[in-house]
Structures are given as C-alpha cells and as structure tokens.
N, CA, C and O of each residue as an XYZ file, in Angstrom:
784
protein
N      15.139     19.826     15.789
C      14.769     20.444     14.952
C      13.107     20.806     15.063
O      12.508     20.077     14.273
N      12.403     21.489     15.622
C      10.425     21.652     15.389
C      10.617     21.882     13.743
O      11.412     22.364     12.936
N       9.480     21.277     13.806
C       8.598     21.298     11.975
C       7.873     21.860     12.342
O       7.483     21.869     13.509
N       7.230     22.900     10.885
C       6.302     24.324     10.837
C       4.952     23.263     11.340
O       4.877     22.035     11.357
N       3.994     24.295     11.715
C       2.824     23.386     11.824
C       2.296     23.675     10.713
O       1.203     23.110     10.751
N       2.403     24.279      9.609
C       1.459     24.261      8.346
C       2.332     22.363      7.994
O       1.513     21.605      7.476
N       3.188     21.968      8.137
C       3.137     20.582      7.601
C       2.919     19.667      8.503
O       2.788     18.508      8.110
N       2.856     19.877      9.501
C       1.924     18.828     10.614
C       0.651     18.575      9.698
O       0.401     17.698      8.871
N      -0.004     19.589     10.123
C      -1.480     20.015      9.950
C      -1.927     19.351      8.508
O      -3.031     18.836      8.333
N      -0.702     19.459      7.310
C      -1.045     18.713      5.699
C      -1.207     17.476      6.338
O      -2.335     16.996      6.454
N      -0.163     16.877      6.788
C       0.261     15.859      7.270
C      -0.913     14.890      7.859
O      -1.211     13.782      7.414
N      -1.468     15.523      8.890
C      -3.138     15.082      9.427
C      -4.181     15.453      8.497
O      -5.072     14.630      8.288
N      -4.196     16.275      8.063
C      -5.596     16.799      7.390
C      -5.677     15.324      6.102
O      -6.413     14.338      6.147
N      -4.529     15.724      4.960
C      -4.055     14.979      3.966
C      -4.428     13.265      4.389
O      -5.295     12.622      3.797
N      -3.811     12.863      5.213
C      -4.276     11.289      5.738
C      -5.514     11.013      6.388
O      -5.934      9.877      6.606
N      -6.195     12.265      6.747
C      -7.237     12.360      7.458
C      -8.282     12.077      6.548
O      -8.961     11.079      6.787
N      -8.576     12.843      5.427
C      -9.098     12.673      4.157
C      -8.881     11.290      3.378
O      -9.706     10.837      2.584
N      -7.806     10.749      3.668
C      -7.463      9.420      2.834
C      -8.436      8.163      3.675
O      -9.157      7.293      3.186
N      -8.188      8.409      4.800
C      -8.728      7.570      6.134
C     -10.759      7.776      5.894
O     -11.629      6.907      5.957
N     -10.864      9.071      5.660
C     -12.132      9.184      5.587
C     -12.762      8.767      4.400
O     -13.819      8.174      4.615
N     -12.457      8.886      3.234
C     -13.028      8.792      1.646
C     -12.472      7.580      1.102
O     -12.318      7.525     -0.118
N     -12.131      6.544      1.864
C     -11.500      5.645      1.571
C     -11.944      4.458      1.692
O     -11.488      4.148      2.792
N     -12.729      3.260      1.187
C     -13.350      2.433      1.793
C     -12.604      0.901      1.279
O     -11.884      1.152      0.312
N     -12.561     -0.610      1.636
C     -11.946     -1.526      1.250
C     -10.597     -1.694      1.612
O      -9.864     -2.404      0.924
N     -10.102     -0.991      2.843
C      -8.672     -1.756      3.302
C      -7.591     -0.933      2.937
O      -7.689      0.261      2.655
N      -6.317     -1.752      2.949
C      -4.744     -0.899      2.780
C      -4.982     -0.965      1.040
O      -5.081      0.029      0.320
N      -5.024     -1.930      0.733
C      -4.911     -2.349     -0.616
C      -5.931     -0.761     -1.558
O      -5.293      0.022     -2.262
N      -6.998     -0.649     -1.416
C      -7.722      0.201     -1.924
C      -7.117      1.654     -1.239
O      -7.553      2.752     -1.587
N      -6.541      1.561     -0.688
C      -5.902      2.984     -0.447
C      -4.857      3.194     -1.178
O      -4.585      4.366     -1.437
N      -4.207      2.374     -1.576
C      -2.847      2.709     -2.486
C      -2.885      3.286     -3.573
O      -1.833      3.751     -4.012
N      -3.882      3.397     -4.182
C      -4.306      4.242     -5.146
C      -4.379      5.789     -4.391
O      -3.848      6.797     -4.858
N      -5.008      5.741     -3.368
C      -5.195      7.492     -2.791
C      -3.997      7.992     -2.780
O      -3.560      8.940     -3.433
N      -3.476      7.327     -2.018
C      -2.328      7.745     -0.976
C      -1.319      7.707     -2.344
O      -0.389      8.392     -1.918
N      -0.992      7.383     -3.520
C      -0.278      7.692     -4.803
C      -0.586      8.760     -4.891
O       0.302      9.594     -4.714
N      -1.999      9.246     -5.206
C      -2.166     10.457     -5.817
C      -2.211     11.379     -4.821
O      -2.059     12.519     -5.260
N      -2.367     11.314     -3.613
C      -1.816     12.230     -2.724
C      -0.728     12.745     -2.544
O      -0.560     13.959     -2.661
N       0.693     11.486     -2.063
C       1.205     11.711     -1.824
C       2.774     11.958     -3.089
O       3.922     12.382     -2.951
N       2.137     11.535     -3.991
C       3.151     11.880     -5.360
C       2.764     12.913     -6.022
O       3.493     13.834     -6.392
N       1.035     12.754     -6.286
C       0.956     13.690     -7.425
C       0.405     15.078     -7.135
O       0.539     16.013     -7.925
N      -0.302     15.181     -5.815
C      -0.850     16.583     -5.339
C       0.423     17.262     -4.716
O       0.844     18.339     -5.138
N       1.210     16.331     -3.334
C       2.104     16.720     -2.483
C       3.590     16.946     -2.754
O       4.385     17.839     -2.463
N       3.654     15.851     -3.391
C       5.188     15.717     -3.963
C       5.982     15.434     -2.752
O       7.006     16.107     -2.637
N       5.811     14.874     -2.147
C       6.063     14.316     -0.869
C       7.591     13.195     -0.998
O       8.617     13.031     -0.338
N       6.759     12.398     -2.715
C       7.688     11.766     -2.536
C       7.377     10.877     -4.148
O       6.240     10.742     -4.600
N       8.571     10.375     -4.802
C       8.757     10.415     -6.094
C       8.041      9.057     -6.378
O       7.804      8.307     -5.431
N       7.620      8.650     -7.900
C       6.799      7.615     -7.518
C       7.619      6.239     -7.643
O       7.007      5.185     -7.813
N       8.804      6.270     -7.568
C      10.020      5.249     -7.205
C       9.908      4.918     -5.759
O       9.962      3.765     -5.330
N       9.745      6.025     -4.999
C       9.918      5.802     -3.119
C       8.918      4.952     -3.243
O       9.036      3.763     -2.948
N       7.600      5.593     -3.787
C       5.969      4.830     -3.351
C       5.759      3.567     -3.547
O       4.999      2.816     -2.936
N       6.901      3.211     -4.978
C       6.793      1.812     -5.106
C       7.124      0.591     -4.305
O       6.623     -0.533     -4.262
N       8.655      1.468     -3.354
C       9.504      0.962     -2.857
C       8.877      0.848     -1.094
O       9.215     -0.029     -0.298
N       8.090      1.773     -0.867
C       7.321      2.002      0.120
C       6.425      1.367      0.275
O       6.282      0.948      1.423
N       5.091      0.859     -1.045
C       4.561      0.041     -0.783
C       5.147     -1.040     -0.501
O       4.681     -1.455      0.560
N       6.099     -1.862     -0.987
C       6.604     -2.925     -0.569
C       7.123     -3.531      0.542
O       7.163     -4.691      0.952
N       7.659     -2.060      1.083
C       8.116     -1.812      2.571
C       7.164     -2.098      3.675
O       7.359     -2.675      4.745
N       6.066     -1.554      3.164
C       4.637     -1.633      3.797
C       3.797     -2.951      4.541
O       3.271     -3.216      5.622
N       4.110     -3.747      2.852
C       3.508     -4.950      2.770
C       4.402     -6.059      3.719
O       3.869     -6.913      4.427
N       5.772     -5.873      3.588
C       6.242     -6.717      4.041
C       6.414     -6.550      5.966
O       6.925     -7.332      6.767
N       5.940     -5.593      6.121
C       6.690     -5.404      7.608
C       5.391     -5.260      8.060
O       4.516     -4.739      7.369
N       5.149     -5.829      9.547
C       3.804     -6.209     10.138
C       3.087     -4.932     10.679
O       3.556     -3.948     11.252
N       1.758     -5.257     10.309
C       0.492     -3.893     10.754
C      -0.211     -3.461      8.991
O       0.365     -3.766      7.947
N      -1.166     -2.922      9.053
C      -2.023     -2.703      7.430
C      -1.118     -1.342      7.046
O      -0.699     -0.322      7.592
N      -1.100     -1.985      5.785
C      -0.126     -1.424      4.879
C      -0.655      0.337      4.619
O       0.138      1.265      4.460
N      -1.617      0.418      4.626
C      -1.740      1.942      4.418
C      -1.494      2.972      5.794
O      -1.551      4.201      5.748
N      -1.225      2.201      6.940
C      -1.383      2.715      8.213
C       0.519      2.972      7.937
O       1.032      4.091      7.929
N       1.218      1.797      7.755
C       2.473      2.070      7.763
C       2.927      2.872      6.223
O       4.133      3.006      6.017
N       2.287      3.205      5.546
C       2.623      4.222      4.261
C       2.320      5.164      4.733
O       3.007      6.103      4.331
N       1.131      5.593      5.875
C       1.244      7.037      6.486
C       2.580      7.400      7.616
O       3.374      8.338      7.688
N       2.358      6.101      8.459
C       3.842      6.347      8.932
C       4.953      7.138      8.530
O       5.302      8.249      8.931
N       5.497      6.321      7.599
C       6.482      6.298      6.702
C       6.866      7.857      6.469
O       7.824      8.456      6.956
N       5.682      8.449      5.433
C       5.553      9.696      5.158
C       5.625     10.769      6.131
O       6.151     11.881      6.079
N       4.956     10.155      7.045
C       4.870     11.487      8.303
C       6.455     11.447      8.454
O       7.067     12.485      8.198
N       7.188     10.265      8.870
C       8.026     10.311      9.539
C       9.532     11.405      8.388
O      10.501     12.029      8.822
N       9.141     11.227      7.132
C      10.002     11.343      5.765
C      10.241     13.075      5.798
O      11.183     13.805      5.490
N       8.310     13.387      6.561
C       8.610     14.672      6.448
C       8.363     15.480      7.195
O       8.051     16.625      6.868
N       8.482     14.895      8.840
C       8.489     15.490      9.896
C       8.888     15.282     10.840
O       8.704     15.922     11.876
N       9.839     13.870     10.608
C      10.228     13.184     12.232
C       8.813     12.362     12.761
O       7.691     12.106     12.325
N       9.789     12.079     14.237
C       8.457     11.199     14.906
C       6.865     11.994     15.298
O       5.884     11.446     15.801
N       6.989     13.216     14.945
C       5.931     13.919     15.324
C       5.021     13.804     13.712
O       3.968     13.168     13.752
N       5.324     14.237     12.755
C       4.980     13.985     11.732
C       4.494     11.967     11.617
O       3.445     11.438     11.251
N       5.356     11.567     11.944
C       4.415     10.213     11.669
C       3.506      9.532     12.711
O       2.826      8.514     12.581
N       3.707     10.587     14.096
C       1.978     10.268     14.961
C       1.327     10.599     14.537
O       0.419      9.773     14.634
N       0.902     11.679     13.800
C       0.333     12.991     13.294
C      -0.495     12.101     12.230
O      -1.674     11.765     12.342
N       0.544     11.740     10.986
C       0.008     11.240      9.627
C      -0.837      9.437     10.454
O      -2.015      9.084     10.520
N      -0.081      9.033     10.730
C      -0.744      7.676     11.643
C      -2.300      8.129     12.250
O      -3.342      7.641     11.811
N      -2.258      8.861     13.030
C      -3.480      9.345     13.654
C      -4.613      9.739     12.814
O      -5.647      9.072     12.811
N      -4.473     10.742     12.136
C      -4.861     10.611     10.684
C      -5.802      9.845      9.958
O      -7.020     10.024      9.937
N      -4.992      8.768      9.221
C      -5.350      7.727      8.893
C      -6.170      6.773      9.182
O      -6.956      6.213      8.419
N      -5.890      6.478     10.904
C      -6.637      6.055     11.812
C      -7.957      6.474     12.549
O      -8.744      5.673     13.053
N      -8.089      7.814     12.543
C      -9.205      8.110     13.160
C     -10.169      8.360     12.710
O     -11.003      8.592     13.586
N     -10.585      8.458     11.623
C     -11.903      8.442     10.571
C     -11.904      7.003     10.821
O     -12.656      6.847     11.783
N     -11.488      5.979     10.481
C     -12.195      4.628     10.923
C     -12.723      4.192     11.981
O     -13.717      3.467     12.033
N     -12.034      4.643     12.973
C     -12.085      4.069     14.450
C     -13.448      4.915     15.199
O     -14.065      4.368     16.113
N     -13.857      6.408     14.658
C     -14.720      7.213     14.901
C     -16.406      5.981     13.874
O     -17.395      5.547     14.463
N     -16.229      5.880     13.028
C     -17.209      5.512     12.110
C     -17.577      4.039     12.605
O     -18.687      3.630     12.945
N     -16.336      3.327     12.559
C     -16.703      1.825     13.482
C     -17.267      1.962     14.629
O     -18.246      1.306     14.986
N     -16.602      2.970     15.416
C     -17.133      2.893     17.319
C     -18.813      3.428     16.851
O     -19.695      2.985     17.586
N     -19.152      4.105     15.987
C     -20.707      4.824     15.842
C     -21.562      3.615     15.129
O     -22.753      3.628     15.442
N     -21.230      2.750     14.379
C     -21.296      1.535     13.680
C     -21.757      0.481     15.238
O     -22.943      0.275     15.495
N     -20.912      0.062     15.901
C     -20.810     -0.923     17.036
C     -22.216     -0.274     17.630
O     -23.163     -1.060     17.683
N     -22.352      0.546     17.903
C     -23.582      1.176     18.802
C     -24.969      1.400     18.383
O     -25.916      1.884     19.002
N     -24.869      0.916     17.129
C     -26.583      0.591     16.452
C     -26.197     -0.873     15.796
O     -27.221     -1.222     15.208
N     -25.137     -1.938     15.620
C     -24.600     -2.679     14.559
C     -26.267     -3.681     14.515
O     -26.845     -3.844     13.441
N     -26.757     -4.179     15.671
C     -28.151     -5.023     15.190
C     -28.636     -4.165     14.368
O     -28.866     -4.835     13.361
N     -28.870     -3.335     14.209
C     -30.402     -2.806     13.074
C     -29.300     -2.242     11.794
O     -29.954     -1.784     10.857
N     -28.240     -2.199     11.632
C     -27.393     -1.375     10.787
C     -27.710     -1.558      9.315
O     -28.183     -0.824      8.448
N     -27.136     -3.204      9.366
C     -27.233     -3.896      7.784
C     -29.170     -4.291      7.676
O     -29.585     -4.836      6.653
N     -29.874     -4.036      8.501
C     -31.279     -4.167      7.883
C     -31.782     -3.265      6.776
O     -32.680     -3.403      5.945
N     -30.774     -2.138      7.074
C     -31.728     -0.998      6.418
C     -31.127     -1.419      4.783
O     -30.058     -2.012      4.640
N     -31.744     -1.129      3.966
C     -32.090     -1.249      2.725
C     -30.793     -0.256      1.508
O     -30.079     -0.508      0.538
N     -31.117      0.805      2.301
C     -29.901      1.789      1.811
C     -28.308      0.840      1.780
O     -27.525      0.327      0.982
N     -28.520      1.054      3.265
C     -27.034      0.870      3.652
C     -26.715     -0.425      2.755
O     -25.838     -0.380      1.892
N     -27.411     -1.484      2.983
C     -26.977     -2.773      2.004
C     -26.536     -2.535      0.761
O     -25.648     -3.202      0.229
N     -27.298     -1.295      0.071
C     -27.058     -1.178     -1.488
C     -25.645     -0.245     -1.190
O     -24.747     -0.221     -2.032
N     -25.580      0.262     -0.335
C     -23.961      1.334     -0.643
C     -22.797      0.178     -0.332
O     -21.671      0.159     -0.830
N     -23.310     -0.704      0.542
C     -22.337     -1.726      0.624
C     -21.862     -2.324     -0.583
O     -20.708     -2.368     -1.009
N     -23.284     -2.933     -1.244
C     -22.227     -3.214     -2.616
C     -21.979     -2.267     -4.017
O     -21.236     -2.610     -4.936
N     -22.489     -1.445     -3.990
C     -21.832      0.091     -4.660
C     -20.246     -0.260     -4.269
O     -19.316     -0.683     -4.956
N     -20.354      0.110     -2.837
C     -18.177      0.254     -2.504
C     -17.527     -1.417     -2.778
O     -16.370     -1.545     -3.178
N     -18.092     -2.190     -2.610
C     -17.460     -3.456     -3.108
C     -16.908     -2.830     -4.086
O     -15.766     -2.406     -3.906
N     -17.738     -2.554     -5.702
C     -17.313     -2.259     -7.021
C     -15.976     -1.259     -7.045
O     -14.977     -1.253     -7.765
N     -16.485     -0.259     -5.729
C     -15.499      0.466     -6.104
C     -14.556      0.307     -5.209
O     -13.926      1.364     -5.219
N     -14.132     -0.355     -4.497
C     -13.002     -0.841     -4.189
C     -12.200     -1.488     -5.063
O     -10.987     -1.282     -5.082
N     -12.645     -2.114     -5.661
C     -11.948     -3.308     -6.685
C     -11.511     -2.603     -7.427
O     -10.328     -2.737     -7.741
N     -12.370     -1.499     -8.034
C     -11.938     -0.321     -9.342
C     -10.551      0.500     -8.646
O      -9.641      1.060     -9.256
N     -10.706      0.380     -7.424
C      -9.195      1.620     -6.592
C      -8.270      0.443     -7.025
O      -7.296      0.713     -7.728
N      -8.531     -0.964     -6.619
C      -7.349     -1.571     -6.373
C      -6.486     -2.239     -7.955
O      -5.369     -2.727     -8.125
N      -7.483     -1.997     -8.767
C      -7.146     -2.493     -9.545
C      -6.237     -1.001    -10.208
O      -5.068     -1.218    -10.529
N      -6.580     -0.074    -10.328
C      -6.022      1.024    -10.154
C      -4.355      1.292     -9.864
O      -3.441      1.739    -10.556
N      -4.456      0.788     -8.497
C      -3.172      0.709     -8.247
C      -2.354     -0.083     -8.734
O      -1.182      0.211     -8.966
N      -3.034     -1.520     -9.014
C      -2.212     -2.297     -9.915
C      -1.507     -2.032    -11.020
O      -0.370     -2.385    -11.330
N      -2.592     -1.128    -11.796
C      -1.779     -0.852    -13.277
C      -0.707      0.436    -13.304
O       0.282      0.592    -14.021
N      -1.261      1.296    -12.264
C       0.049      2.411    -11.780
C       1.412      1.589    -11.650
O       2.386      1.523    -12.400
N       1.123      0.982    -10.415
C       2.326      0.257    -10.131
C       3.052     -0.398    -11.515
O       4.248     -0.173    -11.701
N       2.230     -1.275    -12.544
C       3.111     -2.036    -13.323
C       3.600     -0.964    -14.267
O       4.789     -0.928    -14.584
N       2.514      0.124    -14.838
C       3.456      0.769    -15.869
C       4.583      1.903    -15.052
O       5.433      2.488    -15.723
N       4.491      2.075    -13.861
C       5.727      2.399    -13.581
C       7.517      1.760    -13.118
O       8.574      2.311    -12.810
N       6.946     -0.003    -13.338
C       7.811     -0.958    -13.157
C       8.904     -0.377    -14.290
O       8.762      0.239    -15.346
N      10.012     -0.857    -13.581
C      11.015     -0.458    -14.536
C      11.180     -1.899    -15.746
O      11.487     -3.075    -15.550
N      10.879     -1.273    -16.790
C      11.308     -2.296    -18.371
C      11.940     -3.076    -18.533
O      12.653     -3.127    -19.535
N      11.926     -4.123    -17.473
C      12.965     -4.769    -17.187
C      12.380     -6.512    -17.380
O      11.344     -6.805    -16.784
N      12.886     -7.282    -17.977
C      12.594     -8.949    -17.616
C      11.785     -9.467    -16.707
O      10.678     -9.964    -16.910
N      12.603     -9.291    -15.238
C      13.086    -10.120    -14.516
C      11.615     -9.726    -13.559
O      10.824    -10.600    -13.204
N      11.419     -8.034    -13.190
C      10.203     -7.848    -12.173
C       9.242     -8.104    -13.021
O       8.293     -8.393    -12.292
N       8.684     -8.223    -14.780
C       7.529     -8.615    -15.271
C       7.193     -9.926    -14.990
O       6.095    -10.394    -14.689
N       8.512    -10.585    -15.153
C       7.835    -12.345    -14.943
C       7.852    -12.484    -13.558
O       6.863    -13.160    -13.277
N       8.484    -12.184    -12.516
C       7.557    -12.436    -11.385
C       6.925    -11.703    -11.100
O       6.511    -12.071    -10.000
N       6.500    -10.812    -11.333
C       4.911    -10.091    -11.405
C       4.187    -10.886    -12.452
O       3.092    -10.958    -11.895
N       4.092    -11.313    -13.201
C       3.318    -12.487    -13.856
C       3.253    -13.768    -13.347
O       2.169    -14.350    -13.388
N       4.164    -14.279    -12.901
C       3.894    -15.698    -12.192
C       3.605    -15.216    -10.789
O       3.543    -16.103     -9.938
N       3.451    -14.194    -10.467
C       2.824    -13.999     -8.814
C       1.273    -14.169     -9.030
O       0.518    -14.869     -8.355
N       0.963    -13.399    -10.088
C      -0.415    -13.309    -10.335
C      -1.371    -14.331    -10.965
O      -2.594    -14.405    -10.841
N      -0.533    -15.096    -11.666
C      -0.867    -16.327    -11.890
C      -1.136    -17.807    -11.087
O      -1.854    -18.776    -11.335
N      -0.025    -17.416     -9.815
C      -0.495    -18.285     -8.829
C      -1.597    -18.133     -7.760
O      -2.247    -18.956     -7.117
N      -1.570    -16.618     -7.807
C      -2.763    -16.329     -7.116
C      -3.893    -16.554     -7.812
O      -4.699    -17.304     -7.260
N      -4.158    -16.155     -8.782
C      -5.566    -16.353     -9.907
C      -5.890    -18.232     -9.808
O      -6.915    -18.906     -9.710
N      -4.904    -18.443     -9.868
C      -5.064    -20.271     -9.862
C      -5.319    -20.569     -8.330
O      -6.214    -21.396     -8.157
N      -4.840    -20.170     -7.395
C      -5.541    -20.561     -6.146
C      -6.868    -19.938     -5.503
O      -7.436    -20.255     -4.458
N      -7.174    -18.999     -6.403
C      -8.467    -18.600     -6.113
C      -9.456    -19.694     -6.739
O     -10.324    -20.291     -6.101
N      -9.125    -19.877     -8.330
C     -10.014    -20.886     -9.034
C     -10.128    -21.922     -8.640
O     -11.157    -22.526     -8.942
N      -8.881    -22.731     -7.595
C      -9.101    -24.086     -7.290
C      -9.112    -23.799     -5.595
O      -8.463    -24.638     -4.970
N      -9.550    -23.076     -5.036
C      -9.592    -23.012     -3.398
C      -8.336    -23.679     -2.963
O      -8.346    -24.715     -2.298
N      -6.848    -22.838     -3.492
C      -5.766    -23.171     -3.064
C      -5.610    -22.351     -1.350
O      -6.691    -21.889     -0.988
N      -4.798    -22.204     -0.638
C      -5.081    -21.687      0.173
C      -3.351    -21.236      0.053
O      -2.507    -22.037      0.452
N      -2.924    -19.831     -0.557
C      -1.970    -19.481     -1.355
C      -1.453    -18.013     -0.188
O      -2.064    -16.944     -0.179
N      -0.507    -18.249      0.502
C      -0.034    -17.493      1.682
C       0.611    -16.468      0.911
O       1.480    -16.933      0.173
N       0.446    -15.047      0.835
C       0.960    -13.816      0.272
C       2.138    -13.656      0.668
O       2.874    -12.924      0.008
N       2.452    -14.075      1.437
C       3.347    -13.506      2.620
C       4.467    -14.480      2.260
O       5.610    -14.067      2.455
N       4.285    -15.947      1.671
C       5.249    -16.716      1.316
C       5.536    -16.776     -0.243
O       6.302    -17.505     -0.874
N       4.537    -15.615     -0.725
C       4.915    -15.478     -2.338
C       6.195    -14.118     -2.303
O       7.388    -14.135     -2.604
N       5.283    -13.005     -1.785
C       6.614    -11.995     -1.584
C       7.924    -12.509     -0.918
O       8.923    -12.063     -1.482
N       8.153    -13.246      0.028
C       9.362    -13.991      0.228
C      10.258    -14.650     -0.860
O      11.455    -14.461     -1.081
N       9.194    -15.638     -1.608
C      10.019    -16.241     -2.792
C      10.012    -15.133     -4.153
O      10.701    -15.391     -5.139
N       9.462    -14.329     -4.109
C      10.040    -13.326     -4.921
C      11.033    -12.448     -4.673
O      11.815    -12.034     -5.528
N      11.028    -12.062     -3.198
C      12.605    -11.711     -2.702
C      13.675    -12.160     -2.937
O      14.661    -11.530     -3.321
N      13.572    -13.470     -2.699
C      14.810    -14.637     -2.719
C      15.250    -14.744     -4.168
O      16.442    -14.712     -4.474
N      14.228    -14.877     -5.096
C      14.755    -15.071     -6.267
C      15.339    -13.935     -6.834
O      16.287    -14.079     -7.606
N      14.812    -12.581     -6.500
C      15.676    -11.472     -6.885
C      16.822    -11.141     -6.454
O      17.601    -10.552     -7.204
N      17.164    -11.458     -5.141
C      18.618    -11.788     -4.639
C      19.179    -12.528     -5.211
O      20.324    -12.125     -5.418
N      18.918    -13.791     -5.751
C      19.580    -14.647     -6.357
C      20.045    -14.565     -8.065
O      20.710    -15.226     -8.863
N      19.441    -13.630     -8.043
C      19.608    -12.932     -9.576
C      20.675    -11.826     -9.639
O      21.538    -11.731    -10.512
N      20.509    -11.075     -8.680
C      21.133    -10.300     -8.644
C      22.570    -10.642     -7.890
O      23.516     -9.900     -8.156
N      22.775    -11.750     -6.949
C      24.019    -12.465     -6.902
C      24.491    -12.970     -7.843
O      25.636    -12.622     -8.134
N      23.977    -13.728     -8.476
C      24.578    -14.286     -9.992
C      24.815    -13.240    -11.091
O      25.472    -13.693    -12.028
N      24.575    -12.403    -11.171
C      24.433    -11.190    -11.619
C      25.886    -10.472    -11.612
O      26.524    -10.263    -12.644
N      26.391    -10.069    -10.113
C      27.074     -9.306     -9.430
C      28.273    -10.649     -9.122
O      29.319    -10.006     -9.030
N      28.498    -11.547     -9.002
C      29.441    -12.285     -9.028
C      30.577    -12.409     -9.943
O      31.738    -12.421     -9.534
N      30.239    -12.505    -11.238
C      31.430    -12.422    -12.554
C      31.860    -10.783    -12.287
O      33.024    -10.387    -12.223
N      31.123    -10.267    -12.201
C      32.225     -8.735    -12.318
C      32.620     -8.430    -11.241
O      33.153     -7.329    -11.098
N      32.436     -9.570     -9.850
C      33.391     -9.300     -8.691
C      34.522     -9.918     -8.884
O      35.467     -9.454     -8.245
N      34.877    -11.402     -9.997
C      35.685    -12.210    -10.124
C      36.243    -11.374    -10.697
O      37.333    -11.273    -10.133
N      36.168    -10.414    -11.796
C      36.456     -9.835    -12.817
C      37.385     -8.592    -12.412
O      38.334     -8.102    -13.024
N      36.887     -8.290    -11.357
C      37.625     -6.555    -10.907
C      38.351     -7.511     -9.523
O      39.006     -6.738     -8.824
N      38.377     -8.498     -9.155
C      39.624     -9.014     -8.393
C      40.537     -9.644     -9.079
O      41.614     -9.957     -8.571
N      40.201     -9.926    -10.403
C      41.652    -10.334    -11.306
C      42.198     -9.196    -11.868
O      43.221     -9.337    -12.538
N      41.817     -8.319    -11.757
C      42.660     -7.182    -12.907
C      43.590     -6.324    -11.238
O      44.377     -5.388    -11.383
C-alpha cells in the first residue's frame, strides 16, 4: 500500500531539520527527536520513544539514525524509513563534505573556533535535557531508578579515575539484571498457577 506524499515529505523534512540544526551527535539529537516525534507530530508516545531510545542504542549504528529509520518505517513502511534516514544524514554529509574541502584553514578562523566552543555547551545542555526527560517519564518503580543510579555512579567514577568502562557492557548488565528480577518475580506466580 502506497503512503501519501504529505507523510513522506513530512518524514524527510522533519528529520532533515533535526540533522541540520542539532550538533553533537546522537545523544544530543534525542531531545530534539523526542520534541519532534512525540510533542509536535505525535508519531510516537513518550513510552514508545523511551523504548526506541533503548533499542536504537542497543543495535549497531548511530542512535539518531536508528531512531529516524524506525520512525520512518513505523509511519510509512520502507519508503518512510529510507526518506527519514536520508533526511537526518544528508545535512551532516553536505556540511562535512564542504568543510573537508577547506579543512586546512577552517579552524584557523577565530569565529569558527568560538562557535565550536559555544556549540559544546549547547550540546551538553541537550544531552542533560534528554536525560532529565527520560528520568521524569521513567516508571515510578524502584528497580529502574536503582539501575539508572548505579549506571550513573559507575560512569562518573570511570570518568573521575580514568577507567575504561564500556557503555555496551553497562547496558547488557542492566538488561541481565532486569530479566533476572522479572524471572524471579514471575516464577512464584507460575508455580502458584500450576498448582491450582
């Protein structure tokens, strides 16, 4: 079934705007993608966005591109996935291509160097905003909050003491702990159901 052109163009231009006006990589883009897909366009619920963020981080490839591909596929099948992915990638590709042509002299300009310093601050704020939003929307149960708190402390200590801690290993550990808790909680219920 062919999807209407307005949806396809919305996907392309919405994600192109995200790619064009967001600096700092995938984590900085999460806040803007959430604002676009959840708040403005209503393509996803907040819970779906949180699940998507976890899934996009857990699969190979940049998190923002994975998010765009998923949203595009959800809204308009494979054509939507291709256009959303192209939309988010195209601005970075064009900008980096133009910069590479003049790379030798690009960072010599004081204006560019000052802009890069300002962008670093903005990126940090975008990442903090995404973290705060996800924490607010997290289910008010102790287990997710304890896991998030432990992961934060481990990463903070790793940075303070210059330890190499893999974020992938942390995610796998969090998944294993959650599955173990889920299995432990559901086992008594299954035994009780079997005995009836």
